[in-house]
C-alpha positions as CSV (number, residue, x, y, z in Angstrom):
1,X,7.3,-35.7,67.5
2,X,4.5,-37.9,68.2
3,X,3.3,-38.5,64.5
4,X,0.0,-38.8,65.3
5,X,-0.1,-35.1,66.4
6,X,1.2,-34.2,64.0
7,X,-0.5,-35.7,61.0
8,X,-3.0,-33.8,62.9
9,X,-1.4,-30.7,62.1
10,X,-1.1,-31.2,57.8
11,X,-3.6,-31.3,55.2
12,X,-3.8,-31.6,51.9
13,X,-6.0,-31.8,49.1
14,X,-5.1,-32.6,45.2
15,X,-6.7,-29.7,42.4
16,X,-7.0,-30.3,38.5
17,X,-5.7,-27.7,36.3
18,X,-9.0,-25.2,36.3
19,X,-9.6,-21.9,37.4
20,X,-12.6,-22.6,39.5
21,X,-10.3,-24.6,41.8
22,X,-8.5,-21.1,43.3
23,X,-11.8,-20.7,45.1
24,X,-12.0,-24.2,46.3
25,X,-8.4,-24.0,47.5
26,X,-9.7,-20.8,49.8
27,X,-12.4,-22.8,51.0
28,X,-10.6,-25.6,52.1
29,X,-7.7,-23.4,53.8
30,X,-10.6,-21.1,55.6
31,X,-12.2,-24.3,56.6
32,X,-9.2,-26.0,57.9
33,X,-7.5,-22.8,59.7
34,X,-10.7,-22.5,61.5
35,X,-10.4,-25.7,62.2
36,X,-7.0,-25.4,64.0
37,X,-8.3,-21.9,65.1
38,X,-6.1,-20.0,63.2
39,X,-8.4,-16.7,62.9
40,X,-5.0,-14.2,63.6
41,X,-3.8,-14.2,60.1
42,X,-7.0,-15.8,58.2
43,X,-7.2,-13.4,55.5
44,X,-3.3,-13.0,54.7
45,X,-3.0,-16.9,54.6
46,X,-6.4,-16.8,51.9
47,X,-4.8,-14.0,49.5
48,X,-1.9,-16.1,49.6
49,X,-3.2,-19.3,48.6
50,X,-5.2,-17.7,45.9
51,X,-1.7,-16.0,44.7
52,X,-0.1,-19.4,44.7
53,X,-2.7,-21.6,43.6
54,X,-3.2,-18.8,40.5
55,X,0.3,-19.1,39.3
56,X,0.4,-22.7,39.8
57,X,-2.6,-22.9,37.3
58,X,-0.6,-20.0,34.8
59,X,3.1,-20.8,35.0
60,X,3.5,-24.5,36.6
61,X,1.2,-26.8,35.9
62,X,0.9,-28.3,32.6
63,X,-2.3,-29.3,30.5
64,X,-3.4,-32.9,32.1
65,X,-2.2,-32.3,35.2
66,X,-3.1,-31.1,38.7
67,X,-1.7,-29.4,42.2
68,X,-1.4,-30.2,45.7
69,X,-2.3,-27.8,48.3
70,X,-0.6,-28.7,51.8
71,X,-0.9,-27.0,54.7
72,X,1.3,-27.1,57.7
73,X,-0.1,-26.2,61.4
74,X,2.6,-25.3,64.6
């Protein structure tokens, strides 16, 4: 696969360990999926990102660390 094309379908953003980042992660996901013209499962993906970000904050991210949200388009 062409690396240039593949890079266009991967977006990521780091977030600090804060409950406020859940909404930011959801907005990043919304913006990315809209840019990719992927509207058919938008609500499902926003729910999944909210759940994963919340779980990362509650159970997976130690104090002083953050998490990375990486979205892959296909």
